[in-house]
C-alpha positions as CSV (number, residue, x, y, z in Angstrom):
1,M,-22.6,-1.7,4.3
2,L,-25.1,0.7,2.8
3,L,-25.5,2.5,6.1
4,K,-21.8,3.2,6.4
5,D,-21.5,4.1,2.7
6,I,-19.1,1.3,1.9
7,R,-18.8,0.5,-1.8
8,L,-17.2,-2.4,-3.6
9,I,-14.2,-1.3,-5.6
10,A,-13.1,-4.3,-7.7
11,P,-12.1,-4.6,-11.4
12,Y,-14.4,-6.3,-13.8
13,R,-13.9,-10.0,-14.2
14,R,-11.7,-10.9,-17.2
15,R,-14.2,-13.5,-18.6
16,V,-17.1,-11.0,-18.7
17,N,-18.4,-10.6,-22.3
18,Q,-17.4,-7.4,-23.9
19,Q,-21.0,-6.2,-24.4
20,V,-21.9,-6.9,-20.8
21,A,-18.7,-5.0,-19.7
22,R,-19.6,-2.0,-21.8
23,S,-23.1,-1.9,-20.4
24,L,-21.9,-1.8,-16.8
25,P,-21.1,1.7,-15.4
26,L,-17.5,2.8,-15.4
27,R,-15.9,2.8,-12.0
28,D,-14.0,5.8,-10.6
29,R,-10.3,5.6,-11.5
30,R,-9.4,7.6,-8.4
31,H,-10.7,4.8,-6.2
32,Y,-8.7,2.2,-8.1
33,R,-5.5,4.2,-7.3
34,I,-6.4,4.4,-3.7
35,R,-7.2,0.7,-3.5
36,G,-3.9,-0.1,-5.2
37,R,-1.9,2.0,-2.7
38,I,-3.7,0.3,0.2
39,E,-3.0,-3.2,-1.2
40,C,0.6,-2.4,-1.8
41,T,1.0,-1.0,1.7
42,F,-0.4,-4.2,3.2
43,A,1.7,-6.4,1.0
44,W,4.8,-4.3,2.0
45,L,4.0,-4.7,5.7
46,K,3.3,-8.4,5.4
47,S,6.9,-8.8,4.2
48,F,7.8,-8.8,7.9
49,R,7.7,-12.4,9.1
50,R,6.2,-11.5,12.5
51,L,3.1,-10.1,10.7
52,Q,2.6,-12.8,8.1
53,V,1.1,-15.2,10.7
54,R,0.0,-14.0,14.1
55,H,2.3,-15.8,16.5
56,E,1.6,-13.4,19.4
57,H,-0.9,-14.4,22.1
58,H,-1.7,-10.9,23.1
59,A,-3.3,-8.4,20.7
60,Q,-1.2,-5.5,22.2
61,N,2.1,-7.2,21.2
62,Y,0.7,-7.9,17.7
63,K,-0.4,-4.2,17.4
64,G,3.0,-3.1,18.6
65,F,4.8,-5.1,15.9
66,W,2.4,-3.4,13.3
67,I,3.4,0.0,14.6
68,V,7.1,-0.9,14.6
69,S,6.9,-2.2,11.0
70,I,5.1,0.9,9.9
71,L,7.7,3.2,11.5
72,Y,10.5,1.2,10.1
73,S,9.0,1.3,6.6
74,I,8.5,5.1,6.8
75,L,12.0,5.7,8.0
76,K,13.5,3.5,5.3
77,K,11.5,5.3,2.7
78,L,12.6,8.7,4.0
79,Q,16.2,7.5,4.1
80,D,16.0,6.4,0.4
81,D,14.3,9.7,-0.6
82,F,16.8,12.0,1.2
83,Y,20.2,12.0,-0.3
84,V,22.7,13.5,2.3
85,G,25.1,14.6,-0.5
86,D,22.5,16.9,-1.9
87,F,22.1,18.5,1.5
88,L,25.8,19.0,1.9
89,G,26.2,20.5,-1.5
90,R,27.9,17.5,-3.1
91,R,27.0,16.2,-6.5
92,Q,25.4,12.8,-7.0
93,Q,27.5,10.1,-8.7
94,G,27.0,9.9,-12.5
95,V,25.4,13.4,-12.6
96,D,27.5,16.2,-14.1
């Protein structure tokens, strides 16, 4: 892990004594945010039943389902972010 420059990014244990926690170096908050995004992404993708437990015998099929679920998630996110009424010049409901 040292050769590939891989670092552990994990929060401090809750039961660590306050003095011990203060003496440990502070971790980079930017890495925590990146780790949080990655964990949320995998949790989001694991919501697909096919990906929770690998039922496929062939790795290509399993990889294909990963790709389909990623594309589906991206398209769904884009659909939620893009409001067609704004594009057509209509006002949103509840906004004056």
